[in-house]
VOZA-941407 format. One line per 10 residues: number of its first residue (from 1); their letters; for each residue x, y, z of N, C-alpha, C, O. Coordinates in pm, 1 decimal, always signed. Example, Ala and Ser with C-alpha at 12.3 -4.5 7.8 and 13.67 -1.06 7.14 Angstrom:
VOZA-941407
1) AS) +1319.0 -569.0 +780.0 +1230.0 -450.0 +780.0 +1320.0 -330.0 +780.0 +1423.6 -331.9 +846.5 | +1285.0 -225.0 +708.0 +1367.0 -106.0 +714.0 +1290.0 +3.0 +787.0 +1340.9 +113.8 +803.9
END
This chain:
VOZA-941407
1) MNAGYTPEQW) +3236.6 -5327.8 +22915.9 +3193.7 -5237.9 +23022.5 +3114.2 -5111.2 +22963.7 +3162.1 -5039.4 +22876.0 | +2987.8 -5091.3 +23021.1 +2909.6 -4981.9 +22971.2 +2931.6 -4872.4 +23047.3 +2904.3 -4868.2 +23167.3 | +2994.3 -4755.2 +22966.0 +3018.3 -4636.6 +23049.9 +2902.8 -4536.2 +23045.2 +2916.4 -4422.3 +23090.0 | +2797.2 -4576.8 +22994.1 +2688.8 -4491.7 +22998.0 +2668.4 -4425.6 +22870.8 +2558.2 -4374.2 +22852.2 | +2753.6 -4418.8 +22783.2 +2755.0 -4338.4 +22655.8 +2697.5 -4428.8 +22535.4 +2737.3 -4544.0 +22518.0 | +2610.0 -4373.4 +22461.5 +2559.6 -4434.2 +22338.5 +2657.2 -4385.4 +22236.4 +2732.2 -4289.9 +22256.7 | +2652.8 -4461.2 +22115.1 +2735.4 -4422.8 +22001.4 +2705.9 -4276.4 +21967.2 +2798.9 -4200.2 +21940.6 | +2565.4 -4231.6 +21967.4 +2555.3 -4077.6 +21922.2 +2622.2 -3997.6 +22021.8 +2642.9 -3882.2 +21984.3 | +2665.4 -4028.4 +22148.3 +2732.1 -3949.6 +22232.5 +2885.8 -3938.0 +22225.8 +2951.7 -3847.6 +22277.1 | +2930.1 -4035.4 +22160.1 +3071.7 -4042.5 +22151.9 +3139.5 -3925.0 +22087.3 +3094.2 -3882.6 +21981.0
11) PADFVDDMLG) +3243.8 -3869.0 +22142.7 +3309.9 -3752.2 +22086.7 +3368.0 -3785.1 +21939.2 +3424.6 -3889.0 +21905.2 | +3344.8 -3689.4 +21872.4 +3369.5 -3681.7 +21720.5 +3524.7 -3740.2 +21727.4 +3539.4 -3854.1 +21683.1 | +3632.7 -3676.9 +21775.2 +3757.8 -3701.1 +21751.8 +3763.8 -3859.3 +21784.9 +3823.4 -3929.6 +21703.2 | +3712.3 -3914.3 +21887.3 +3700.8 -4061.6 +21932.5 +3673.1 -4149.7 +21797.2 +3746.8 -4237.1 +21751.6 | +3542.4 -4102.1 +21742.4 +3487.6 -4176.9 +21648.5 +3587.3 -4161.3 +21522.7 +3618.1 -4263.9 +21462.0 | +3638.6 -4037.8 +21481.4 +3710.0 -4040.6 +21361.6 +3831.4 -4138.1 +21390.4 +3853.0 -4227.3 +21308.3 | +3906.7 -4127.0 +21494.9 +4021.4 -4187.5 +21517.6 +3981.2 -4359.1 +21521.8 +4038.5 -4438.4 +21447.1 | +3898.3 -4392.6 +21598.5 +3855.5 -4539.2 +21608.6 +3800.2 -4589.2 +21457.1 +3830.2 -4699.2 +21410.6 | +3733.3 -4512.6 +21402.7 +3667.4 -4552.3 +21281.6 +3773.1 -4590.3 +21185.5 +3758.0 -4696.2 +21124.6 | +3886.2 -4512.5 +21161.9 +3997.6 -4522.1 +21082.3 +4076.4 -4640.8 +21130.6 +4131.4 -4703.6 +21040.1
21) RVVASFDRRE) +4094.8 -4686.6 +21255.6 +4164.9 -4793.7 +21306.9 +4072.8 -4930.7 +21282.0 +4120.0 -5036.2 +21239.7 | +3942.9 -4911.0 +21313.7 +3862.1 -5046.8 +21295.5 +3854.1 -5073.1 +21128.2 +3868.6 -5186.1 +21081.6 | +3834.9 -4982.1 +21064.3 +3823.6 -5014.8 +20913.4 +3967.0 -5071.5 +20870.3 +3975.1 -5174.0 +20802.5 | +4075.3 -5003.1 +20910.9 +4213.4 -5095.9 +20869.8 +4225.1 -5214.9 +20941.4 +4305.3 -5293.6 +20891.2 | +4172.8 -5250.2 +21037.7 +4174.6 -5374.8 +21103.0 +4114.5 -5469.9 +21017.9 +4168.5 -5575.4 +20984.8 | +3993.3 -5429.2 +20979.6 +3904.9 -5525.0 +20881.3 +3976.7 -5547.4 +20764.3 +3982.3 -5659.4 +20713.4 | +4037.8 -5439.5 +20713.0 +4079.3 -5427.0 +20581.3 +4205.6 -5535.5 +20565.4 +4236.4 -5582.2 +20455.7 | +4266.0 -5565.1 +20674.5 +4374.7 -5649.7 +20673.7 +4323.4 -5796.6 +20688.1 +4405.6 -5885.1 +20664.5 | +4210.0 -5828.7 +20720.5 +4164.1 -5955.8 +20738.9 +4103.7 -6023.0 +20621.3 +4012.7 -5965.5 +20561.5 | +4143.5 -6133.0 +20584.6 +4089.6 -6208.3 +20456.0 +3947.4 -6251.8 +20498.3 +3871.2 -6266.1 +20402.7
31) NAPSLRLHAT) +3899.0 -6274.1 +20611.0 +3774.0 -6315.7 +20625.4 +3652.5 -6199.7 +20634.4 +3536.0 -6233.2 +20656.2 | +3688.1 -6075.8 +20617.4 +3621.3 -5956.3 +20607.3 +3545.4 -5942.3 +20481.9 +3601.3 -5975.1 +20377.3 | +3410.5 -5892.3 +20479.5 +3355.9 -5873.6 +20340.3 +3402.8 -5752.5 +20278.7 +3441.8 -5657.4 +20346.4 | +3400.8 -5752.2 +20167.7 +3399.7 -5619.0 +20073.8 +3314.8 -5532.0 +20111.6 +3197.0 -5566.1 +20101.0 | +3343.3 -5397.9 +20165.2 +3254.7 -5305.3 +20199.4 +3306.4 -5151.6 +20138.3 +3426.0 -5124.3 +20127.4 | +3213.5 -5071.8 +20106.7 +3237.1 -4918.2 +20102.9 +3164.1 -4863.1 +20183.7 +3042.5 -4874.5 +20168.9 | +3212.0 -4794.8 +20281.9 +3136.4 -4710.6 +20394.9 +3143.4 -4583.8 +20361.2 +3246.3 -4524.7 +20328.4 | +3015.2 -4530.9 +20369.8 +3002.5 -4367.3 +20334.4 +2950.2 -4306.3 +20468.0 +2838.4 -4329.0 +20514.2 | +3043.7 -4227.0 +20523.8 +3018.6 -4163.8 +20651.1 +2927.5 -4035.7 +20605.0 +2990.4 -3937.1 +20566.5 | +2793.5 -4029.6 +20605.7 +2705.5 -3924.9 +20538.1 +2730.6 -3784.9 +20590.0 +2716.2 -3682.8 +20522.8
41) DAGVWHSVRA) +2780.2 -3792.0 +20750.6 +2792.4 -3659.3 +20813.2 +2924.1 -3599.8 +20798.9 +2949.1 -3487.7 +20843.0 | +3009.6 -3673.2 +20737.7 +3139.4 -3609.7 +20692.7 +3167.7 -3619.1 +20559.8 +3273.6 -3565.6 +20527.0 | +3098.6 -3676.0 +20465.7 +3115.0 -3688.2 +20331.5 +3235.2 -3771.2 +20304.5 +3292.5 -3740.3 +20200.1 | +3287.9 -3868.8 +20372.3 +3389.6 -3933.7 +20374.4 +3368.1 -4096.6 +20340.3 +3281.0 -4160.4 +20399.5 | +3440.8 -4148.1 +20256.2 +3433.6 -4285.5 +20221.6 +3533.1 -4360.6 +20279.3 +3642.4 -4306.4 +20295.6 | +3512.9 -4504.7 +20322.5 +3619.9 -4588.3 +20380.2 +3584.7 -4716.1 +20296.7 +3474.0 -4743.1 +20250.3 | +3692.3 -4784.7 +20286.9 +3692.5 -4917.9 +20220.9 +3755.9 -5037.3 +20287.9 +3862.6 -5034.6 +20349.3 | +3681.1 -5138.6 +20269.9 +3731.1 -5252.8 +20362.0 +3727.4 -5369.0 +20254.5 +3624.1 -5413.1 +20204.1 | +3855.2 -5411.3 +20227.5 +3873.1 -5541.9 +20118.3 +3797.9 -5484.8 +19981.8 +3760.1 -5577.9 +19910.6 | +3771.5 -5370.6 +19936.1 +3712.0 -5341.0 +19833.1 +3795.2 -5332.5 +19706.6 +3811.6 -5220.5 +19658.3
51) TGPALEIHGR) +3848.0 -5434.9 +19649.2 +3922.1 -5423.4 +19533.6 +3836.5 -5458.3 +19415.5 +3879.7 -5429.3 +19303.9 | +3710.8 -5521.9 +19428.2 +3622.4 -5519.8 +19335.5 +3470.5 -5486.4 +19377.9 +3454.4 -5406.9 +19470.6 | +3373.0 -5535.9 +19322.7 +3236.5 -5504.0 +19380.1 +3230.4 -5522.9 +19548.8 +3277.5 -5616.6 +19613.3 | +3168.4 -5422.2 +19592.1 +3171.9 -5417.3 +19740.0 +3031.0 -5356.0 +19771.6 +2979.4 -5273.0 +19696.7 | +2967.4 -5404.7 +19894.7 +2866.3 -5362.0 +19944.8 +2854.5 -5216.1 +19993.5 +2933.2 -5189.2 +20084.2 | +2776.8 -5119.6 +19954.8 +2789.5 -4984.2 +19994.8 +2681.1 -4947.0 +20119.1 +2559.0 -4962.9 +20117.3 | +2761.4 -4894.9 +20223.0 +2664.0 -4885.4 +20336.6 +2686.9 -4741.1 +20370.7 +2800.0 -4693.1 +20378.8 | +2569.7 -4669.5 +20391.7 +2573.9 -4524.5 +20428.6 +2505.2 -4501.1 +20561.8 +2394.8 -4549.0 +20587.8 | +2585.9 -4414.1 +20657.6 +2514.4 -4374.9 +20765.9 +2621.1 -4266.2 +20839.5 +2724.4 -4224.3 +20787.3 | +2582.4 -4239.5 +20941.6 +2654.6 -4139.5 +21026.8 +2803.4 -4219.4 +21090.1 +2799.7 -4336.6 +21127.7
61) RSSLLAWLMG) +2909.2 -4149.7 +21093.7 +3016.1 -4213.4 +21146.9 +3020.4 -4282.2 +21277.1 +3091.2 -4380.0 +21301.6 | +2937.6 -4222.8 +21360.8 +2914.4 -4294.0 +21493.2 +2835.0 -4426.2 +21477.1 +2860.4 -4524.2 +21547.2 | +2745.4 -4425.5 +21389.6 +2663.7 -4536.9 +21347.2 +2749.8 -4643.5 +21287.3 +2738.2 -4755.6 +21336.7 | +2831.8 -4627.4 +21191.9 +2922.5 -4719.8 +21123.4 +3008.4 -4773.3 +21210.3 +3020.6 -4895.6 +21215.7 | +3078.7 -4692.2 +21289.1 +3170.1 -4739.6 +21394.7 +3102.4 -4842.9 +21499.2 +3153.0 -4951.3 +21528.5 | +2990.4 -4797.5 +21546.9 +2909.8 -4889.6 +21649.2 +2887.6 -5037.7 +21578.7 +2905.3 -5143.4 +21639.2 | +2842.7 -5026.9 +21430.7 +2811.0 -5149.3 +21401.4 +2924.5 -5225.1 +21348.2 +2908.7 -5347.2 +21346.1 | +3040.1 -5176.7 +21303.0 +3162.4 -5235.4 +21291.8 +3236.8 -5299.6 +21423.8 +3314.3 -5395.3 +21421.6 | +3197.5 -5228.7 +21533.0 +3251.8 -5268.1 +21670.5 +3177.4 -5382.2 +21731.6 +3223.0 -5449.3 +21824.2 | +3039.9 -5404.7 +21665.8 +2950.0 -5500.0 +21732.9 +2864.1 -5436.0 +21838.8 +2792.1 -5510.2 +21905.7
71) RSQGADLILT) +2863.9 -5300.8 +21862.1 +2810.2 -5231.4 +21949.6 +2631.6 -5186.9 +21910.3 +2550.3 -5131.7 +21984.5 | +2616.1 -5229.0 +21786.2 +2491.4 -5194.6 +21715.5 +2462.2 -5299.0 +21599.2 +2551.7 -5353.4 +21534.4 | +2341.2 -5318.1 +21582.7 +2302.5 -5398.5 +21485.2 +2277.8 -5341.7 +21348.9 +2240.3 -5410.9 +21254.2 | +2305.0 -5185.9 +21341.3 +2295.2 -5132.0 +21212.0 +2173.8 -5095.2 +21168.6 +2157.3 -5082.5 +21047.3 | +2077.8 -5073.9 +21249.5 +1924.7 -5050.5 +21204.7 +1919.9 -4911.1 +21147.6 +1819.4 -4883.7 +21082.0 | +2005.9 -4825.5 +21161.0 +2010.1 -4709.7 +21110.4 +2083.4 -4668.0 +20996.9 +2081.1 -4554.8 +20948.5 | +2156.2 -4776.3 +20952.3 +2243.8 -4775.5 +20832.9 +2168.4 -4791.2 +20706.0 +2067.1 -4860.4 +20715.9 | +2196.3 -4740.8 +20585.5 +2129.8 -4761.7 +20470.1 +2213.1 -4845.9 +20374.6 +2327.5 -4804.1 +20356.4 | +2179.7 -4949.9 +20314.3 +2251.3 -5016.8 +20227.1 +2194.5 -4997.7 +20073.5 +2077.3 -4963.4 +20058.1 | +2270.9 -5018.2 +19973.2 +2234.4 -4999.4 +19840.7 +2141.4 -5123.3 +19803.7 +2164.9 -5233.4 +19853.4
81) DHQKLPVLPS) +2049.2 -5106.2 +19727.1 +1958.4 -5198.2 +19663.6 +1872.8 -5291.5 +19802.8 +1819.9 -5400.9 +19783.5 | +1874.4 -5235.3 +19910.9 +1786.8 -5291.2 +20013.4 +1843.2 -5426.2 +20052.5 +1774.5 -5520.2 +20092.4 | +1979.4 -5427.2 +20036.7 +2046.7 -5563.4 +20074.5 +2054.0 -5565.1 +20224.8 +2012.7 -5468.0 +20288.1 | +2106.9 -5675.6 +20288.0 +2115.8 -5706.2 +20427.7 +2265.3 -5675.1 +20481.3 +2362.9 -5695.3 +20409.0 | +2274.8 -5632.2 +20592.9 +2417.7 -5592.4 +20649.0 +2475.5 -5736.1 +20670.4 +2406.6 -5825.0 +20720.5 | +2610.4 -5756.2 +20628.7 +2668.1 -5889.7 +20628.3 +2701.1 -5902.1 +20778.3 +2709.4 -5807.0 +20856.1 | +2720.0 -6041.5 +20810.5 +2769.7 -6081.1 +20937.2 +2926.3 -6029.8 +20951.1 +3000.7 -6051.0 +20855.4 | +2972.4 -5969.9 +21055.9 +3123.7 -5931.5 +21039.6 +3183.3 -6029.2 +21118.8 +3111.2 -6092.0 +21196.3 | +3319.3 -6056.2 +21111.8 +3398.0 -6128.4 +21194.0 +3422.5 -6057.5 +21324.2 +3410.0 -5935.1 +21323.5 | +3453.5 -6114.2 +21428.4 +3464.1 -6045.6 +21552.1 +3600.5 -5969.0 +21541.9 +3693.4 -6004.6 +21469.4
91) L) +3600.5 -5867.3 +21617.8 +3729.5 -5791.4 +21613.3 +3820.1 -5856.1 +21704.5 +3934.2 -5812.6 +21719.4
END
């Protein structure tokens, strides 16, 4: 359901809570890629299955969350070495 909100309009408390939950969900899944997510607007890092080399992705918290949830293609996220965003398994 589309409630008329864009990810940029999501309340900060919602984004912080959901980002932690979604990252934890992916972290428990064996089919998730290894990621290091840098929330540039908060200076916070999140890891998904990053026990070794991991793809680094930088962006605002709401942008990271929207991409992880499948609500965005991640066009505003920045990757190291100009790599492409991985295809994520469905939540």
